[in-house]
C-alpha positions in Angstrom: 109.6 70.2 47.0 108.5 71.8 43.8 105.7 73.5 45.5 108.0 74.6 48.4 110.4 76.0 45.9 107.7 77.9 44.1 106.5 79.4 47.4 110.0 80.5 48.3 110.3 82.1 44.9 107.0 84.0 45.3 108.0 85.1 48.8 111.4 86.3 47.5 109.7 88.2 44.7 107.2 89.8 47.1 110.0 90.9 49.3 111.8 92.5 46.4 108.7 94.3 45.3 108.1 95.6 48.8 111.7 96.8 49.2 111.8 98.5 45.8 108.5 100.3 46.5 109.1 101.1 50.1 106.9 104.3 50.3 103.9 102.6 48.8 104.4 99.5 51.0 104.6 101.7 54.2 101.3 103.3 53.3 99.7 99.9 52.7 101.0 98.6 56.0 99.9 101.6 58.0 96.3 100.6 58.2 97.2 97.2 59.4 99.7 98.6 61.9 97.1 101.0 63.5 94.4 98.3 63.6 96.6 95.8 65.3 97.9 98.3 67.8 94.4 99.5 68.6 93.1 96.0 69.2 96.1 94.9 71.3 96.3 98.1 73.2 92.6 98.2 74.1 92.6 94.6 75.2 95.8 94.9 77.2 94.5 98.0 79.1 91.3 96.3 79.9 93.1 93.1 81.0 95.4 95.1 83.2 92.5 96.8 85.0 90.7 93.5 85.4 93.9 91.8 86.7 94.4 94.6 89.3 90.8 94.3 90.4 91.2 90.5 90.9 94.3 91.1 93.0 92.4 93.5 95.2 89.6 90.9 95.8 92.2 88.2 96.6 93.9 90.5 99.1 90.5 91.1 100.7 90.3 87.3 101.3 89.5 85.7 98.0 86.6 85.3 95.6 85.2 82.0 97.0 82.9 83.8 99.5 79.2 84.2 100.0 78.3 87.0 102.4 74.9 87.2 104.2 74.0 90.6 105.7 70.8 92.3 107.0 69.0 94.4 104.3 69.6 98.1 104.4 66.2 98.8 105.9 67.0 96.5 108.8 70.4 97.9 109.3 69.3 101.5 109.1 66.4 101.1 111.5 63.5 101.2 109.0 62.1 97.7 109.1 58.5 96.7 108.5 56.3 95.5 111.4 56.9 91.8 110.3 60.6 92.3 109.9 60.8 94.0 113.3 59.1 91.0 114.8 61.9 88.7 113.6 65.1 88.1 115.5 67.3 89.0 112.5 70.5 87.3 111.4 71.9 85.1 114.2 74.6 82.6 115.0 72.0 79.9 114.5 71.6 80.9 110.8 75.4 80.4 110.4 75.3 77.0 112.0 72.3 75.7 110.1 73.7 77.2 106.8 77.0 75.4 107.3 75.1 72.1 107.8 73.5 72.4 104.3 76.9 71.6 102.6 79.3 70.8 105.4 81.5 68.8 103.1 81.9 71.7 100.6 82.2 74.7 103.0 85.7 75.4 104.0 85.0 77.9 106.7 82.3 80.1 108.2 82.9 83.5 109.8 80.7 85.8 111.8 80.9 89.5 112.6 79.0 91.7 115.1 79.9 95.4 115.2 79.4 97.9 118.0 80.2 101.6 118.4 81.7 102.4 121.8 84.3 104.3 123.7 87.8 102.8 123.6 90.3 104.0 126.3 94.0 103.2 126.8 96.7 105.0 128.8 97.5 107.1 125.7 94.2 107.7 123.9 90.4 108.0 124.4 88.3 107.7 121.3 84.9 106.7 120.0 85.5 103.7 117.8 83.8 100.8 116.0 84.5 97.4 117.5 84.4 94.3 115.4 83.2 91.2 117.2 84.5 88.3 115.1 84.0 84.6 115.2 84.8 81.5 113.2 87.2 82.0 110.3 87.0 85.7 110.1 90.8 86.4 110.0 91.6 84.2 106.9 88.3 84.9 105.2 89.1 88.7 105.2 92.7 88.4 104.3 94.1 89.4 107.7 97.4 88.0 109.1 98.8 88.1 112.6 102.0 90.2 112.9 102.7 89.9 116.6 101.2 87.7 119.3 98.4 85.4 118.4 94.7 85.3 117.3 91.8 84.1 119.4 91.6 80.5 120.6 88.4 78.4 120.2 87.7 78.7 123.9 88.1 82.4 123.8 85.7 82.7 120.9 83.2 80.5 122.6 83.3 82.1 126.0 83.7 85.7 124.8 86.9 86.2 126.7 88.0 89.8 127.3 90.9 89.8 124.8 91.6 92.0 121.7 93.6 92.0 118.5 94.5 95.4 117.1 95.1 96.6 113.5 98.3 98.6 112.9 96.6 102.0 113.0 94.7 101.1 116.2 97.8 99.8 117.8 99.8 103.0 116.9 96.9 105.2 118.2 96.3 103.5 121.5 99.9 102.3 122.2 102.2 104.7 120.3 105.3 103.3 122.0 104.8 100.0 120.2 104.3 98.0 123.4 100.7 96.9 122.8 101.1 93.2 123.5 100.0 92.3 127.0 98.6 95.8 127.7 95.1 96.4 129.0 92.6 98.8 127.5 89.0 99.4 128.0 86.4 98.7 125.3 83.1 100.2 126.5 83.0 99.1 130.2 84.9 95.9 129.6 88.7 95.8 130.3 90.4 93.7 127.6 94.0 92.4 127.2 95.8 92.9 123.9 97.0 89.4 122.7 98.0 90.3 119.2 98.3 92.8 116.3 97.4 92.3 112.7 99.7 92.8 109.8 99.4 96.1 108.0 96.9 96.0 105.1 98.1 97.9 102.1 96.7 98.0 98.6 97.0 100.8 96.0 95.1 100.2 92.8 97.2 102.8 91.1 100.7 104.1 92.0 100.6 107.3 94.0 97.0 106.5 95.1 96.1 106.4 98.8 96.0 103.0 100.6 92.5 101.6 99.9 92.8 99.3 102.9 93.5 102.1 105.4 90.2 101.5 107.2 91.0 97.9 107.7 94.1 98.9 109.7 91.7 100.6 112.2 90.2 97.3 113.2 89.7 96.5 116.9 88.7 92.9 117.0 87.3 91.1 120.0 85.4 87.7 120.2 81.9 88.1 118.7 80.3 86.6 121.9 81.9 89.4 123.9 80.0 92.0 121.9 76.8 90.0 121.8 76.6 89.0 125.4 78.5 91.4 127.6 78.3 94.6 125.6 74.9 94.3 123.9 73.3 91.9 126.3 71.9 90.0 123.3 70.7 86.5 124.3 69.9 85.7 120.6 73.4 86.3 119.5 72.6 88.4 116.5 75.3 89.2 113.9 75.9 91.8 111.2 77.5 89.5 108.7 78.0 85.7 108.1 80.5 84.6 105.4 80.7 81.1 103.9 83.9 80.0 102.1 83.2 77.5 99.3 86.3 76.8 97.1 84.1 74.8 94.6 82.6 77.7 92.6 80.4 75.2 90.7 78.1 74.7 93.7 78.0 78.3 94.9 74.8 79.1 93.1 73.1 76.0 94.3 74.2 76.6 97.9 73.0 80.2 97.7 69.5 79.0 96.7 69.4 76.5 99.5 70.6 79.1 102.0 68.1 81.6 100.9 65.2 79.1 101.4 66.6 78.2 104.8 66.9 81.8 106.0 63.5 82.8 104.6 61.9 79.9 106.6 63.9 80.9 109.8 62.9 84.6 109.4 59.1 84.0 109.2 59.1 84.2 105.4 60.6 87.7 105.5 63.6 88.4 103.3 65.2 90.8 105.7 68.6 89.7 104.5 70.7 89.9 101.4 73.2 87.5 99.8 76.4 88.7 98.2 78.2 86.2 96.0 81.7 87.8 95.7 82.6 85.8 92.6 79.3 86.6 90.9 80.0 90.3 91.6 83.4 90.0 90.0 81.9 88.2 87.0 79.4 91.0 86.6 82.2 93.5 86.5 84.0 91.4 84.0 81.0 91.3 81.7 80.9 95.0 81.9 84.5 95.1 81.0 83.7 92.9 78.0 81.7 95.8 76.5 84.9 97.8 76.4 86.7 94.9 74.8 84.1 94.9 72.0 84.5 98.7 71.6 88.3 98.3 71.4 87.9 95.5 68.9 85.5 97.6 66.7 87.9 100.5 66.7 90.6 98.1 65.5 88.3 96.6 62.9 87.4 100.1 61.6 91.1 100.9 61.3 91.7 97.6 59.4 88.7 98.3 57.1 90.0 101.8 56.4 93.5 100.5 55.8 92.1 97.7 53.6 90.2 100.1 51.4 93.4 102.2 51.0 95.3 99.0 50.2 92.9 98.0 47.5 93.2 101.4 45.9 97.0 101.3 46.1 97.2 97.7 44.7 94.9 98.6 41.9 96.9 101.6 41.1 100.2 99.6 41.3 98.6 96.9 39.1 98.4 99.4 36.2 102.1 100.0 36.5 102.8 96.2 36.5 100.5 95.2 33.7 103.4 94.6 31.3 105.2 92.6 34.0 102.2 90.4 34.4 102.0 90.0 30.6 105.6 88.9 30.4 105.2 86.3 33.1 102.1 84.9 31.4 103.9 84.8 28.0 106.7 82.7 29.4 104.3 80.2 31.0 102.9 81.6 34.2 99.3 80.6 34.7 96.6 82.9 36.1 96.7 80.9 39.3 100.4 81.7 39.7 99.8 85.4 39.1 97.0 85.2 41.7 99.3 83.5 44.2 102.1 86.0 43.6 99.9 89.0 44.4 98.3 87.3 47.4 101.8 86.4 48.8 102.9 90.0 48.5 99.7 91.3 50.2 99.9 88.8 53.0 103.6 89.4 53.6 102.9 93.1 53.8 100.1 92.3 56.3 102.4 90.1 58.4 105.1 92.8 58.5 102.5 95.5 59.4 101.0 93.2 62.1 104.4 92.7 63.7 105.0 96.4 63.7 101.5 96.9 65.1 102.1 94.4 67.9 105.3 96.3 68.9 103.4 99.6 68.8 100.5 98.1 70.7 102.8 96.9 73.5 104.4 100.4 73.7 101.0 102.1 73.7 99.7 99.8 76.4 102.8 100.4 78.6 102.5 104.1 78.2 98.8 104.2 79.2 99.1 101.8 82.1 102.2 103.6 83.4 100.4 106.9 83.2 97.4 105.6 85.2 99.8 103.8 87.6 98.9 100.1 87.2 101.1 97.2 86.1 100.8 96.1 82.5 99.2 92.7 82.0 98.9 91.1 78.6 97.3 87.8 77.7 98.2 85.6 74.7 94.6 85.9 73.6 95.0 89.6 73.0 98.0 88.9 70.6 96.0 86.2 68.8 92.9 88.3 68.3 95.0 91.2 67.0 96.9 89.0 64.6 94.0 87.0 63.4 91.9 90.1 62.6 94.8 91.6 60.7 95.3 88.4 58.7 91.6 88.0 57.9 91.2 91.5 56.7 94.5 91.5 54.8 93.4 88.3 53.0 89.9 89.6 52.1 91.1 93.0 50.8 93.9 91.3 48.7 91.5 89.0 46.9 90.1 91.5 44.3 93.4 93.0 43.1 95.0 89.5 42.9 91.9 88.1 41.0 92.0 91.2 38.7 95.7 90.6 37.9 95.1 86.8 37.3 92.4 87.7 34.7 94.5 89.9 32.5 94.9 88.8 28.9 98.7 88.1 28.1 98.4 89.7 24.6 96.7 92.9 25.9 99.1 93.0 28.8 102.1 92.9 26.5 100.7 95.7 24.3 99.8 97.8 27.4 101.8 101.1 27.6 
């Protein structure tokens, strides 16, 4: 209780000193305030960008995906002789890949694209057709707005049915009566059995819809493109996607899949693997560089403010030498003097930090609003800002407090 009372007395004395010397106290707290605001603001802006990026990937179907695609040379028609002799990425690769970890893989989707003429009673255009199979719709974040998706039997037999994106439906059936209508994809008449929900995502307010091209999708069963449109007996595909919720085994599965595909493709790596979660982690690691820069800018502000504080405290100590001498003369020890000065410095740091947090929140909100993204702040940002301020406030208060505690009572009382 005695110690608790002494602390309250020191805290009350520190508050009186700060209040009576308000101008000096504001100058001392300014460096802390700017440093905390800089750290919190920088972290929050970075976290907001990262959060928005994660939301975009989730809307694209999630982060738990491993995509397999032909390499650019294969896709663009510049393969080597050995690569040209291969059959390329096929349905068989998807089936054998799924068998590697059948208990861990939640779904496998396939996609085979084709460029052809699409004709309805209202429009005649050259369009890209997406032949889809497996779990393509959930894996890519699509949802059915009207009608239904493809049944397993339609997928397997390559039935002449189609599901349209919102833009495709509005283009080929502007009256909104797409369901049940017939259109021609290439030379194949197909029936519209469903339409997808509109895909909308704007990274920043006022920005165009980044998913606009996904609303142009004209989806038919992959086997329809492979067999009837391309006449491909080997059932080649342009993309295979594996969904693995357990991210811990993704790397191991990717290694096994790479070995399997290399063996199937005559030891030619004519494919590439794209781990979506790994790509996001790489982007985050790049974002960590900005966090370090923001932290360093805050540290520099705190160091600059700390140096100013030391100078101000040393100057104020000269004005308070006689006060220190009186306290020592009536029984205060050097340790008590040290504690009193440290309490005052740390209280000032705490008040400056609180003001810095408020300023940092306001600064972050202004910046994120100006670039059109929602503000997202993590508790870690507040902790880092406050811990750094407390650490530097403590370190820069040590010397003036130590200097005050070492004063001689007799010399202090004679000081003019």
